[in-house]
N, C-alpha and C positions, 0 to 999 in steps of 0.2 A: 531322634533327630528332635531341632526344634524347626520350625520353618523357616526357608534360606529368607534373607531378610532380603529390601532389596537396592540390585547394586546400580547407583545412576550410573552411565557409560561419563568416563575422563576428557573431555575437551585433550586432547592432541595422541590420548593415549593407543600403542598399537597392538604393546602387551607387558604383562608384568606379571613375576609368578618369587614367591619370596616361600622359602625353603628355610624351616627351621633349623635341620644339621642332625646326624644321625648319634651325635653328642646328645645333643639333649631329649632329644628323643627316646636312644636305652635310658637317659632317667628319669622319662615320665610312667606313672604306674599302669599305664594300659598299654606300656611298647611291645607286650607277648607280640600280635601281628608281625611287628615291626621287624623284629628277632626271629619269630619262628623264618620271617623269609626270604633275612637277609646275612645272617650271622650265619649262619652253620658252616660247615670245606665247603659243599659245593657251589654255599652264595659267595662266599671267599674266591672259589676258583675261578666262577664266575665275573666278580666283580675288575679283578683281575683284567680276566679275555678282554672285556668291554669296557676299561680304563685304556688299554694298552690297542684296538685298534679306533676308539676317542681323537687319542692321540697323535694319532697323521691327519685326522679327516680334516684339518684348518693349510695342511701345507698340501693337501690332495684340490679345497677350495679352491686355494688361492696361487696354485701353478701356475699359472696365467701370469699374475700380477711381482712372481717370485722373486730374488735375482737369480741368476742362473749359478751352480753350485755352491747355493749357501741353504742347502738344506732342507729336510720338511720339518723343523726342531722338533722332532716325536719327543727326542731324549728329554727338554727342557721341559715340554709343555705335561708330557708324562706326572711326575711328580704336584703339580701341582693341580691336578685330577681329586686325587685322595682327599684334598681339602673340601670341593664341591661334594659328597660323603660325608663328609666332617662335619661339617661345618656349618653354620644359618650362614644363608646369602638369597643376595635381591636383583632381580636381572632388571631390567625395562629395555624398552625402546616405543619414541616418542617421535610422532613429525615433531620435522623443524622447518623452518621455511625451505631452507636448499635441499637437506632431506633430512633421510628417517637416522637421529641418533639412538647409539647405543651404550647401555650405564653398567657396568658391574659393582658388584658392592657386599665384603666376604667377608666375617670378623674371622682376623688371626691376633695370633700372637705375635710374638717380634718376631721370632727368629723365624716362621713359616711367612710377615710380609717382604724378610729381607729378600729369602726363596722368590717370593715374586718378583718380586723389583729387580731381581737379577735378571731373572729366566726371560723373565714376557720380553726386558730390555735386550735381551744375548740371541733373542729372534726376532725382535723387530728388527736390531741394525745391520742382520743377519742380509735376514728377508730388502730389507729397503736399500741399502747401503748406505744410510743416512745415521747421524749418532741423533742421541737427543741429546733434549739438554735440562741440567739441574735446576729442581725447583729450589722454595721451601720446604717445601713436604711430599716432594717422586719427585718426578720427571715430567719430558710434553715429548713428542716428536712429531714433526710440523714434513708432512710430504704434502707433492707436489699433481696431485690426481685425489678426486673423492674416495673418501670422508678423508678429509688432508689433516685431522688433528686427534694424534692417540692419549692419553693424557692421564699420568701415574698419578695416587699422592693419598698422604695419611690421610681418615677423620678417627680421632682417635682410635680407639681398638676393628676396627675397618680401613679394611681395605679398598676405594677403587678405581677403573677401570673405566674412563670414556672415551665412545671413539665417535667422531661426526667432523662438521665441522665449525674451521673459527668464524667466530663465536664461540664454546658453548652450552646450549640455553639450559642442559638437563645437568649440565656439571654439580649448581647446589639442589640438587633433588634426591638426592643420598650419601647416605642415608640420614633422614634427621630423625630422632627419636624416638618421637611418638607415635613414627609407621611399624618400631619392630619394639615396643614394648611390650606393650597390652597381648602382644599376639602369642594366642596356644593352641592354635590347626597347625597340622605338623606341616601341610603347603598350601599354601595358598597363590590362584591363578587369574587373571582377567585377561583373556583373551579376543582383540579386534581380530576374527578367525578372518574376513573378506576381506582387509586391508591386510593383514601379515600374506593370503594368494597373491595380495595385488607385488605385494614384495619377491615370496617363493614362491611362484605358479608353479611348481610341483604339491603344493601345497590343496590347491584347485580341486583335486581331485575329493576330498574327504567335504567339499561344498558344505561345509560349518557355520552355522551362525554367531554373534560372539558369544562370547562363554567369560560365565563366573564360576570360579570351584572351588571349596575349601576341603579340609579334607585330615581326617583325626585320628586316633586310636580310643574304641570304647567298647568296655567288656570283649578283650581279643577279639574285636575286627578293624578291622578299617571301616570307617563313613567316610563317605562321599556325601556332600550338599550342595548346588549350584543351580546359575537357571542359564539357562539357551535364552536370546534377544533377536529373534525373528524379527525379516525387512521386511515382511509384508503378516497379516495377522491372521491363522489359523484356520482353515477353514471351516464351517461345521462340523460337527465329530459326529457322524453316523454309532445305531446301534453296535454293541459288536455281534459277530453275525460269525457262533462257534462253532469249527469244524466237526461238533461232538460224535459224527456218525464214524469217523475213522480218525477219533483222539481214542486210543489204546492206555490198557496200563502195562507195567507200573512204571511211569517217568519218572526220570533225571532230568531233562528241563523242559523246561518252558517258554516259550512266546511268544505274545503275540502283541504287534503294535496297530495301529488307526492316524488314517488321515493323513498316514503317507503317498495319498497317491499325484501329487504336487510334486514332488520330491521323488521318487519315479520317475515317472516324465524326464525329468534330469538328467537321466543316471545312461551315460553310453555307454556303461563295461556292461549291463544286461541283454545288446545284442541279440539276437534275435529271440532273446528269451520274451523280450516287449513287446506287452500288450495292448492292443487299445482300445476301449480305456484302459489308464492303466492302474492297476488292487487297489480300491484304500485303504486294504486290510491284508495282514498278514501273518501266517501260525508254525512255529518250527516247534521240534519238537522231538526228543530225543525220548529211546526205550532202554533197557537196561540190558537186555539179554543178551545184544550179539550186536556189536560197534558198531557194524552197518544200519543199526534202525535209530536212521534218522529222518522224517518225517518237513516237509513244508503244505499250505495247504491256501487258498489266497480264493478268497468270492467274489462270485463275477458274474454280470444277467442272467450269460446263458451258456455254462461249459462246456457245450458239444458246440458249438461258436469258439467262444475261446481255444478250445483243442484243435479245431482245424485250423484256424486262425496260427496256433505255433505250430503245425505240421509244415502251414505255407510257408513260414520266416527261416523254418532250420531247411527248407528241401531250396527259398531263395538265397539266402544268406553263408551260405558252404565255407567263409571265412574261416569259421568255429575250428575244421575237420583238419588245419592244419596245427593245432595244436595237441591231437591222443597220438599216443605214441600207434597205440594203433585201435583204427577207426571200425566207432560200434556201427550195427547197421540198425540205421532208423528201422519202426517199421510201428504202419496207424494200423491198431483194428479196432475191433470192436468198440470203439469211446475211452481206447489206451492208446498212447505213444511206448514202445518197449527200445530203448537202449541194447540191441545185443552185443551179442562176445565181448565186456566186457567180466574181465577177472576178477572173480571174487566178488562181484555184486551185479543185482536184475536194476536199474536205473529204471524206472518208469512215471508215466503222466499220466495221472487218469482225472477226466471228467464225471464228476462226484454229483449226485442227486436228492437233496435231504428232504426235510420240512422243512426248513428254516433259511433253503437258499440253498444254490447251485454254488460250487468252488473246481476250485486245478486243485489234485490232490497231487503231487510226487513222494518220491521216497529211494534209496538206492539201495532198500530190502522188502522183501510183502512183508505188509502187513496185517498181523499175525491177527488172528478173530478175537473176540470182544472178549474183555476178560471181568473182570468190576470194578463198580460202575465209578467215575471222572472224582477226584475227591470235590467235598463240598466248599473247601477250602479257598477253592480256584476258581470258582465258580462265584463268590464273593467279592475276589479283589480285583472281577473284572466291573463288578458290578457297580464302585468307584467312580462318583458327579469325574470330567474331566481327565482321568483317565486316559494317557496317551500308546506309554507300553510301559506291558510289565514282562519283566524277566525271573526265572525262578530257576537253580540248580542247586543238586550235591555239585558241587565242583571239583571235589576229585573225588565220587565217581564218576562223574560224564570225561575225567582224564583221564582215568586206572592206571597203574600202574603197568608198568613190566613183569612178563611180557603179553601179561591183557594191558591193552593199553585201548583206551574206551574211544576218547577224538584221536588222539592222537595216530593209534591205527588206520581212525575215515581221512583223513591227512596225508599220510607219510603215500595213502595208496592215490589219494585225490592230484598230488606233486608229481604223483608218480608216471600216469596215466596222460595228465595234462604238460609230461617233458618239462616241468619245473626240477626241483636237485630239494631232491627229501632230505629232513635233518639229519646227522651225523645223530648213529645213537652216544657216539663216543664225545662228544661236541661236551665242553661245560654249556654250555645254553640246555642243551637235551638231557644231562647227565644233575642239575639244578630241578629241572620239571619231575623230573622223578623224584629227587628228595624232597618236595615241598609238597606235590601231588596229593598223595596221600592225608594229610595233615586238615586238606582246607575241607569244612564243610559245607552251608548253608549259604550259598548270595542270590542275594533278593535287590533287584534294580526297579522302579518306579521313573515313570516321567510323568505329569501332572498339567495339565495346563491351567495357567493362575490369572490370566492373562489375554487378549488380544491377541498376541503376538510373544507371548512368553511361556516360556515351558517351567517350569521348575523336578527336578532332578537329584537322587538322590538314590543312594549302592547304599551298604551293608555287607562286607564279606570278609570274610577270613586270610585272605589274599589281596584282595583287593580288585584284581580284575578275573570275567568271567571263565570258563575254560577255551570258550572262540581267543577271548584275549589274549590269555596265555602262551595260547599252544602257533598265535601272531607272529608275538615279542621275538620268540623263541628262534624262528624260521626270519625272523626280518636282525636279529643280533647275528647270526650264520650268514649271511648273505655274503657273496663274494665283494660287491660292492658298496658296505654299509657306508656310508646310511644309509643311500640308500638301499634297494629293494626288490632289484633286479631276481626272480631266481631260474630265468626259462634257462633250456639249457638249449644247445644245437639243435637243428629242428635233423629225424634219422632221413634219412634218404630212403624214398620209396616208388615201385612203379606205380603209374594213374592208374588208379582205381576206372576195370569197362565200364563203355557205358551198358544202362538196363537191353537185357533185353529185349524186353515185353514197353509197351506205351506206359505208359503213370509217371506219375516228377520221377526226375535223377535221387539220388540213391548215395550215399555212401558204401563204396563195396563191402562188402562182407571178410574180417581176417580169414585169414586161411588156414585150412584145415590141423598145423603146427600149432597155431593159435589159439583156436577152435579149445584145440586138445587139452589147451593148459587149464 
């Protein structure tokens, strides 16, 4: 892939997504990565399952504003969603004087355009108990509260749906031919994430900057290239401090990140794992032999002091205890914290000293003894100037296939232990992932600093996403409150743990002998 072009901010633009459409992508000579992932019978089953769920979302989102007894509109909306996969479309959100405006332009033939006009009109009239007003090229519906105008019209072979305040300033911006005629990328997105998070507060958890991203097929892979525009210059990057003394072979995935200290300082989800000062680098890797061989290391100024700080955090912040189905016994031994009585795995965090620095090193399974040297190419990759993030994996091996589920087995165990809903092996999402997993080869992701407050993102992947992202995706799709992602199960009732018999910091009670026997 070539270098990313500089993409200046467009005044007022909050989001713009241009999708080339499944029909045009399938005609591309490089379509293999797309058709392999989305054209199989399991993919078609997942597609129908997902679109059925999406068709009910608007009725749930706008329930408080929908007229009583009008229905959720899923029957009318569901046929339209098929076009969002097969046809070319552009979606924009822009700031306007009164409130943000939304516009969707989709390329449709006359039959599908009439269906869109009829079904959208039926849903809106049922929800608002108002009648649409016919126009020369479509119709409009004027409401009494913001957004007060919804407009449907034809523009050549496009259907355009505008939502906002009258008069619509966005009305004439979609779809000018110049915007779409030369587009060859399968998907292009410009997202002002901080502004989106203001409109939709639940997006704040992702803490992302303004993003430009383009996706296309190349040589049986999906190629991603984009830019991240930070709100402040990135701090100077320190030299890589690789934990070579605990890294082992055979690697099936490896992740390295640096310059992350200020980002970690803002992440409330770390809970008792938060360290002061926050590490500025992190490394995560997985081995091939056992599904639970996933490890992580962070460089710290003083490993013993950092381990003691983590131990104090775990003792002081007991909120994490309620998240576990069976309370682990946390034991601080010589330069190690062990989480005992956890079925199938043996989580640990160690203080490690090495010639190139000190680290906190942890994992879910004992680290095997040293074997062959690390690949020379890995060290060469990290030596490139400006590299901020690097990820390499054999995605199919990392995912595994039933019954030998590498990452899936670990994720299912963690979901069970933390009282979250496990992914149903009979669900369409699981069946799709199990089908495409073995076909996915090497995925490489790189993020490089290309300006004081600018990062360039590149990825080449047969499936577009990494193994972790694919597992997160299928769990999200199967979440009961989709498009939310609440996988929590009701907390089981259990007796309050007894206080320790001797002095020392209080620890969660050990599991019962019956649980230990398991």
